[in-house]
C-alpha positions as CSV (number, residue, x, y, z in Angstrom):
1,M,115.9,89.6,93.1
2,N,112.5,90.2,91.4
3,K,112.2,92.5,88.4
4,L,108.9,94.1,87.4
5,F,108.1,94.7,83.7
6,F,105.1,96.6,82.6
7,L,103.1,96.4,79.4
8,P,100.2,98.7,78.6
9,A,97.6,96.4,80.2
10,A,94.7,95.9,82.4
11,L,95.9,92.5,83.7
12,Y,99.0,91.6,85.7
13,F,100.9,88.3,85.5
14,S,104.0,87.6,87.5
15,T,106.8,84.9,86.8
16,C,108.4,83.5,89.9
17,A,111.4,85.6,90.2
18,Y,110.5,88.2,87.5
19,S,107.3,90.2,87.3
20,Q,105.7,91.5,84.2
21,V,102.4,93.3,83.5
22,L,100.3,92.5,80.4
23,N,97.1,93.0,78.7
24,C,94.8,90.9,79.0
25,N,87.1,76.4,54.7
26,D,90.3,74.1,54.7
27,N,90.6,71.9,51.7
28,V,89.4,68.3,51.9
29,C,91.3,65.5,50.3
30,L,88.9,63.0,48.6
31,I,89.2,59.5,47.3
32,E,86.9,57.3,45.2
33,E,85.5,54.3,47.0
34,H,82.5,52.2,46.1
35,G,81.4,54.7,43.5
36,G,81.4,57.7,45.8
37,Q,83.8,60.3,47.4
38,M,85.0,59.9,50.9
39,P,87.1,62.5,52.8
40,V,90.5,61.2,54.0
41,G,91.5,64.2,56.1
42,E,91.6,67.9,56.2
43,I,94.7,69.6,54.8
44,Y,96.2,72.1,57.1
45,N,98.8,74.8,56.2
46,V,101.0,75.3,59.2
47,V,103.7,77.8,60.2
48,S,106.9,77.3,62.1
49,P,106.9,77.7,65.9
50,V,110.6,78.5,66.0
51,G,112.1,82.0,66.3
52,T,115.1,83.3,64.3
53,A,118.6,83.4,65.6
54,S,119.8,86.8,67.0
55,V,123.5,86.0,67.2
56,K,125.4,86.3,63.9
57,P,128.2,83.8,63.3
58,I,131.7,85.1,63.8
59,E,134.6,84.8,61.4
60,Q,136.9,82.3,63.1
61,A,140.7,82.6,62.9
62,P,142.7,79.9,61.1
63,R,144.0,77.1,63.2
64,L,147.7,77.0,64.1
65,K,150.3,75.3,61.8
66,S,152.1,73.9,64.9
67,L,152.2,74.2,68.7
68,D,155.9,74.6,68.6
69,G,156.9,77.9,70.3
70,K,153.3,78.8,71.0
71,T,151.7,80.1,74.2
72,I,149.0,77.7,75.4
73,A,146.4,78.4,78.1
74,I,145.0,75.3,79.8
75,V,141.9,76.4,81.7
76,G,138.8,75.2,83.5
77,G,138.5,73.3,86.8
78,S,135.7,70.8,86.4
79,F,135.7,67.0,86.7
80,M,139.3,66.0,87.7
81,A,140.8,68.9,85.8
82,S,143.6,69.1,88.4
83,V,144.8,65.7,87.1
84,T,144.1,66.0,83.4
85,H,145.4,69.5,83.1
86,S,148.6,69.0,84.9
87,E,149.3,66.0,82.6
88,L,148.4,68.1,79.6
89,K,150.9,70.8,80.7
90,R,153.6,68.1,81.0
91,L,152.8,66.7,77.5
92,V,152.9,70.1,75.9
93,L,156.3,71.0,77.3
94,K,157.7,67.5,76.6
95,E,156.8,67.6,72.9
96,Y,157.2,71.3,72.4
97,P,160.0,72.5,74.7
98,T,159.9,76.1,73.3
99,A,156.2,76.4,74.1
100,K,154.9,78.3,77.1
101,V,151.9,77.1,79.2
102,Y,149.6,79.0,81.5
103,V,147.1,77.2,83.7
104,L,143.8,78.3,85.4
105,S,145.4,79.7,88.5
106,E,147.6,82.0,86.3
107,I,145.0,83.1,83.8
108,G,141.5,82.4,85.1
109,S,138.5,81.4,82.9
110,A,135.5,83.1,81.2
111,G,132.6,81.1,82.6
112,V,129.3,80.7,80.8
113,F,129.3,83.0,77.7
114,P,126.7,85.7,78.0
115,G,123.8,86.2,75.6
116,P,123.2,89.3,73.4
117,G,123.1,92.5,75.4
118,I,124.4,90.9,78.6
119,H,127.8,92.0,79.9
120,R,129.8,89.6,82.0
121,K,133.0,91.0,83.5
122,S,134.6,87.5,83.8
123,V,134.6,87.1,80.0
124,E,136.1,90.5,79.4
125,D,138.8,90.0,82.1
126,F,139.6,86.5,80.6
127,Q,139.9,87.9,77.1
128,N,142.1,90.8,78.2
129,R,144.4,88.3,80.1
130,L,144.7,86.2,77.0
131,K,145.8,89.2,75.0
132,E,148.1,90.5,77.7
133,L,149.9,87.1,77.8
134,G,150.0,86.6,74.1
135,V,148.1,83.3,74.2
136,D,147.9,81.5,70.9
137,A,145.6,78.6,71.8
138,V,143.1,77.7,74.6
139,I,142.4,74.2,76.0
140,S,139.4,74.2,78.3
141,G,137.7,71.5,80.3
142,N,136.4,69.3,81.6
143,G,132.8,69.0,80.4
144,G,131.2,66.2,82.4
145,C,127.7,67.6,83.3
146,G,125.0,69.8,81.9
147,L,126.1,72.9,83.8
148,C,129.9,72.6,83.8
149,T,130.0,71.9,80.0
150,P,128.6,75.3,79.0
151,K,130.8,76.9,81.7
152,E,134.0,75.3,80.2
153,T,132.8,75.9,76.7
154,G,132.5,79.6,77.5
155,S,136.2,80.0,77.8
156,S,136.6,78.4,74.3
157,I,133.9,80.7,72.9
158,A,135.5,83.8,74.5
159,A,138.9,82.8,72.9
160,E,137.4,82.3,69.5
161,Y,135.8,85.8,69.7
162,I,139.2,87.4,69.9
163,G,140.7,85.2,67.2
164,I,142.4,82.5,69.3
165,P,141.9,78.8,68.3
166,S,140.4,76.6,71.1
167,V,139.4,73.1,72.0
168,T,137.1,71.9,74.7
169,I,137.5,68.6,76.6
170,A,134.2,66.8,77.2
171,G,133.1,63.4,78.4
172,P,130.7,61.0,76.6
173,G,127.3,62.5,76.0
174,F,128.4,66.1,76.4
175,S,130.4,66.7,73.2
176,E,127.2,67.7,71.3
177,Q,126.4,70.1,74.0
178,V,129.7,71.8,73.4
179,A,128.9,72.1,69.7
180,I,125.3,73.4,70.2
181,T,126.4,75.9,73.0
182,S,129.1,77.2,70.6
183,A,126.8,77.5,67.6
184,N,124.1,79.3,69.7
185,N,126.8,81.9,70.5
186,G,128.1,82.4,67.0
187,V,131.0,79.9,66.9
188,R,130.0,77.5,64.2
189,V,133.1,75.3,64.4
190,S,133.9,74.0,67.9
191,R,136.6,71.4,68.3
192,V,136.1,68.8,71.0
193,A,138.5,66.4,72.6
194,K,136.4,63.4,73.8
195,Y,137.4,61.7,77.0
196,P,136.6,57.9,76.8
197,G,134.5,57.6,80.0
198,A,133.4,59.3,83.2
199,F,136.1,61.5,84.6
200,T,135.2,60.8,88.2
201,A,135.0,57.1,87.8
202,D,138.6,56.7,86.8
203,S,141.6,56.5,89.0
204,E,144.3,59.1,88.8
205,E,146.5,56.6,86.9
206,T,143.8,56.0,84.4
207,L,143.1,59.7,84.0
208,R,146.7,60.4,83.2
209,A,146.9,57.5,80.8
210,N,143.7,58.6,78.9
211,T,144.9,62.2,78.8
212,C,148.2,61.1,77.2
213,N,146.9,58.4,74.9
214,V,143.4,59.6,74.0
215,L,143.0,63.4,74.7
216,W,146.4,64.7,73.7
217,P,146.3,63.4,70.1
218,Q,142.8,64.9,69.7
219,I,143.9,68.2,71.1
220,K,146.9,68.6,68.8
221,E,144.7,67.8,65.8
222,A,141.9,70.2,66.9
223,L,144.3,73.1,67.3
224,T,146.2,72.5,64.0
225,R,143.8,71.0,61.5
226,P,142.4,73.7,59.1
227,I,138.6,74.3,59.4
228,D,136.7,72.3,56.8
229,D,133.4,73.7,55.3
230,A,131.7,70.5,56.3
231,E,132.3,71.3,60.0
232,Y,130.3,74.4,60.1
233,Q,127.5,74.1,62.6
234,T,124.1,75.7,62.7
235,S,122.4,76.5,65.9
236,G,119.1,74.9,64.9
237,N,117.4,78.3,64.7
238,A,115.0,78.5,61.8
239,A,114.9,81.5,59.6
240,F,112.1,82.2,57.2
241,V,111.5,85.2,54.9
242,D,107.9,85.5,56.2
243,C,107.1,83.9,59.5
244,R,103.4,83.7,58.4
245,A,104.3,81.6,55.4
246,A,103.2,77.9,55.5
247,V,106.2,75.6,56.0
248,Y,104.2,72.4,55.6
249,S,100.8,71.3,54.3
250,G,99.2,68.0,55.2
251,T,96.7,66.1,57.3
252,I,96.9,66.1,61.0
253,D,98.8,62.9,61.0
254,D,101.2,64.2,58.4
255,I,101.8,67.4,60.4
256,N,102.5,65.5,63.6
257,R,105.0,63.3,61.8
258,Y,106.7,66.3,60.3
259,F,106.8,68.3,63.5
260,N,108.4,65.3,65.3
261,E,111.0,64.9,62.5
262,M,111.8,68.6,62.9
263,N,112.0,68.3,66.7
264,W,109.3,70.9,67.1
265,G,106.9,68.6,69.0
266,D,107.2,66.9,72.3
267,G,106.3,63.4,71.2
268,L,102.6,63.9,71.8
269,P,100.0,64.9,69.1
270,V,99.9,68.6,68.6
271,V,97.1,70.9,67.3
272,P,98.2,72.2,63.8
273,P,99.4,75.8,64.2
274,T,97.5,77.4,61.3
275,M,97.4,81.1,60.8
276,E,93.6,81.0,61.3
277,R,94.1,79.6,64.8
278,I,97.1,81.8,65.5
279,N,95.1,85.0,64.6
280,E,92.5,84.1,67.3
281,F,95.4,84.1,69.8
282,L,96.8,87.4,68.5
283,K,93.3,89.0,68.9
284,F,93.1,88.0,72.6
285,G,96.7,89.1,73.2
286,G,96.1,92.5,71.6
287,V,99.3,92.2,69.5
288,S,100.3,91.9,65.9
289,Y,102.0,88.8,64.6
290,D,105.4,90.5,64.3
291,T,105.4,92.0,67.8
292,H,108.7,91.2,69.5
293,I,108.1,89.4,72.8
294,A,111.6,88.3,74.0
295,T,115.0,87.1,73.0
296,L,115.1,83.7,74.7
297,P,118.3,81.9,75.8
298,I,119.9,79.6,75.4
299,A,119.6,79.7,71.6
300,H,119.0,83.5,71.8
301,R,116.1,83.4,69.4
302,N,114.1,86.4,68.5
303,T,110.6,85.3,69.6
304,L,107.6,87.1,68.0
305,A,104.0,86.9,69.0
306,I,103.4,84.5,66.2
307,H,105.8,82.0,67.7
308,V,104.2,82.3,71.2
309,A,100.8,81.8,69.6
310,A,102.0,78.8,67.6
311,C,103.3,77.0,70.7
312,G,100.0,77.9,72.5
313,V,98.0,76.4,69.6
314,M,100.1,73.3,69.5
315,A,99.7,72.8,73.3
316,G,95.9,72.9,73.1
317,C,95.6,76.2,75.0
318,K,92.6,78.4,74.5
319,P,93.1,81.7,72.6
320,E,92.1,83.7,75.7
321,Y,95.3,82.4,77.4
322,M,97.5,84.5,75.1
323,P,98.2,87.4,77.5
324,L,99.3,84.8,80.1
325,L,101.5,83.0,77.5
326,I,103.2,86.3,76.6
327,A,104.0,87.0,80.2
328,M,105.4,83.5,80.7
329,T,107.6,83.9,77.6
330,K,109.0,87.1,78.9
331,A,109.7,85.6,82.3
332,M,111.4,82.6,80.7
333,G,113.8,84.9,79.0
334,A,115.2,86.0,82.4
335,P,118.8,84.7,82.7
336,D,118.4,83.6,86.3
337,F,115.4,81.5,85.5
338,R,117.0,79.3,82.9
339,R,120.5,79.0,84.5
340,T,120.0,75.5,85.9
341,L,117.9,74.0,83.2
342,A,120.8,72.3,81.4
343,S,121.8,70.4,84.5
344,T,122.0,66.6,84.7
345,H,119.9,67.0,87.9
346,A,116.9,67.6,85.7
347,W,115.2,70.7,87.0
348,N,111.6,70.8,86.0
349,P,110.1,74.2,85.1
350,Y,106.6,75.0,86.3
351,C,104.4,78.1,86.9
352,W,101.6,79.3,89.2
353,L,99.0,82.0,88.8
354,N,97.7,84.7,91.1
355,G,94.9,87.2,90.8
356,P,91.4,87.1,89.4
357,V,92.5,86.0,86.0
358,A,92.7,82.3,87.0
359,R,89.0,82.4,88.1
360,Q,88.1,84.3,84.9
361,L,89.8,81.7,82.7
362,G,88.6,78.7,84.7
363,I,92.1,77.6,85.7
364,D,91.8,75.3,88.7
365,C,93.2,75.9,92.2
366,G,91.7,72.8,93.9
367,Q,92.8,69.3,94.7
368,G,94.5,67.7,91.8
369,E,94.7,71.0,90.0
370,I,97.7,70.3,87.8
371,S,95.8,67.5,86.1
372,E,92.9,69.7,85.1
373,E,92.7,70.4,81.3
374,A,93.4,74.2,81.5
375,N,96.3,73.7,83.9
376,M,97.8,70.9,81.8
377,S,97.6,72.9,78.5
378,I,99.5,75.8,80.1
379,G,102.1,73.5,81.5
380,R,102.5,71.9,78.0
381,F,103.0,75.3,76.5
382,M,106.1,75.7,78.7
383,N,107.3,72.3,77.5
384,L,107.0,73.3,73.8
385,A,108.3,76.8,74.5
386,L,111.5,75.5,76.1
387,K,112.2,73.7,72.9
388,N,110.9,76.0,70.1
389,L,111.4,79.4,71.8
390,S,114.4,78.8,74.0
391,G,116.3,76.1,72.1
392,Y,116.5,73.4,74.8
393,Y,116.7,69.9,73.4
394,V,117.0,66.7,75.4
395,K,120.3,64.9,74.9
396,R,121.8,68.0,73.3
397,D,121.7,70.9,75.8
398,R,119.0,69.8,78.3
399,M,121.0,67.1,80.0
400,G,118.7,65.7,82.8
401,T,119.9,62.1,83.4
402,F,116.5,60.5,83.5
403,G,114.5,63.1,81.5
404,Y,111.8,65.4,82.7
405,L,108.2,65.6,83.9
406,M,105.8,67.7,81.9
407,P,105.9,71.3,83.4
408,W,102.9,72.0,85.5
409,C,100.6,75.0,86.3
410,L,99.4,75.8,89.8
411,V,97.0,78.4,91.0
412,E,97.2,79.9,94.5
413,D,93.8,79.6,96.3
414,E,93.5,83.2,97.3
415,A,90.1,82.7,99.0
416,A,91.7,80.2,101.3
417,C,94.6,82.6,101.9
418,K,92.1,85.3,102.9
419,R,90.4,82.9,105.4
420,I,93.6,82.2,107.2
421,G,95.1,85.7,106.9
422,W,97.9,84.6,104.5
423,E,99.1,87.1,101.9
424,P,99.2,85.6,98.4
425,Y,102.6,85.4,96.8
426,H,102.1,88.2,94.3
427,V,101.1,90.6,97.1
428,R,104.2,89.7,99.0
429,T,106.3,90.7,95.9
430,G,104.7,94.1,95.8
431,L,101.7,93.7,93.5
432,N,98.1,94.4,94.5
433,L,95.6,91.7,95.4
434,S,93.6,92.5,92.3
435,D,96.6,92.3,90.0
436,N,97.1,89.1,88.0
437,A,100.5,87.4,88.0
438,V,102.1,84.3,86.5
439,T,105.2,83.0,88.3
440,V,107.7,80.6,86.7
441,S,110.4,78.6,88.5
442,S,112.0,75.2,88.5
443,A,112.1,72.3,90.9
444,L,114.1,69.2,91.5
445,M,111.5,67.2,93.4
446,W,107.8,67.0,93.1
447,G,105.2,65.4,95.3
448,N,107.6,63.9,97.9
449,N,106.3,65.8,100.9
450,M,107.8,65.6,104.4
451,T,105.1,65.2,107.1
452,P,106.5,66.3,110.5
453,S,104.6,64.4,113.3
454,T,104.8,67.2,115.8
455,D,103.0,70.5,116.5
456,D,106.2,72.1,117.9
457,P,107.1,74.9,115.5
458,E,110.8,74.9,116.3
459,R,111.0,71.1,115.8
460,I,109.1,71.5,112.4
461,M,111.6,74.1,111.4
462,Q,114.5,71.8,112.3
463,L,112.9,68.9,110.3
464,M,112.4,71.2,107.3
465,A,116.0,72.4,107.5
466,W,117.2,68.7,107.7
467,D,115.0,67.8,104.7
468,I,116.3,70.6,102.6
469,T,120.0,70.1,103.3
470,E,120.3,66.3,103.6
471,R,117.9,64.8,101.1
472,C,119.8,65.7,97.8
473,Q,121.4,68.6,96.1
474,F,119.1,71.6,96.5
475,A,116.5,69.1,97.8
476,L,112.9,70.5,97.4
477,G,113.7,72.8,94.5
478,S,116.1,75.3,93.0
479,G,116.6,77.8,90.3
480,N,115.7,81.4,90.8
481,S,112.0,82.1,90.4
482,T,110.7,84.6,87.9
483,H,107.4,86.5,88.2
484,T,105.7,88.6,85.6
485,G,102.7,90.8,85.9
486,L,100.0,90.8,83.2
């Protein structure tokens, strides 16, 4: 369902599934050589592109002294949980006969833990059920993919919020996602029991053996070992007294090395985000540096205009794109837009533009459009924003098996639409033809077009339906779109 957001503005931008209206001399280092002075590079003073955390860490309850006589909830239903969890129940009751065990069917689960200001009834119901049954500890699992891991971690986070110790079971490659997901939601210490392989690759016999010999000792320790100061996690959200203060000074090569070390870049050279360049973006956006733009999941970072501008500078965008970048940032904050982005299926975010703004800014709508300079810089902004503004990091909480393409920026050819009597996308969502809109969404496949060799409309419809349902999960694309008016 589309949502319209309005800012005092003359321009409109929409984000595929959510709509939003918006307005549209450095020092030189010298060296002596052959009796003269030669410049070795300009020195740039750069700011951080990363917003500050909005979720305050909670005070976690002490771990249990023993599981003897305790009430344990074993929840979650992902990746062979029917086998591992039944074995865990048997092991708990065998070693601690006076303990009581509840399983998923008796107690439910929380699901993905919601961000600030978002209410999710499943979390509240799960927490109330834990209290009602007097649960002392929660075991949740199994985390074996990019989407199920946050879901199962959500039950552990929900338990920690009401003072109940927890442990999350995860497979190889997903234990760090448990830790980052927990830290992003205020739980700085997350205990993980690591399964020694892929859950679905093992036989039932092997699953039970690994549960007994590998998982169970880890789970007991996780629930009973006191929290050590060294365990405390940080979410990776940077916090500076003044976001305009320089965090680093150096040549362009120095800055690129530093940004890659800090995980602020994308592996390609970036334009140094100096306040001089950022101020040019702020002028075109009609905003002050400290204007709050959005609180972006999944790290729930307070993103200010300065952070949006910094990512725009780094991506090589022009200052006049700033209203568009603000609209994109607001749209990327929509919960439905980002829901699939952690998946091992590797959804690729992208955007498209409607309205006269694309023509005004020279953003291409012709053949090969996503490879044009303007389109590429806007797509790259999305790439940097996913990391610095949203907190998505490959191998940590963005779990696409083979990685990701660079996000792309399309423009609908509205002149062609008019010639064939086709309403542009933003008009079909309720905006006017003269409004400007940026739409953001995500896709699983790109450029693999089906070409039906028939002019029979019904047959074409059948072929498209087959292509969508049979090719792969969600086939041609997925993830709820988000559109924002400028």
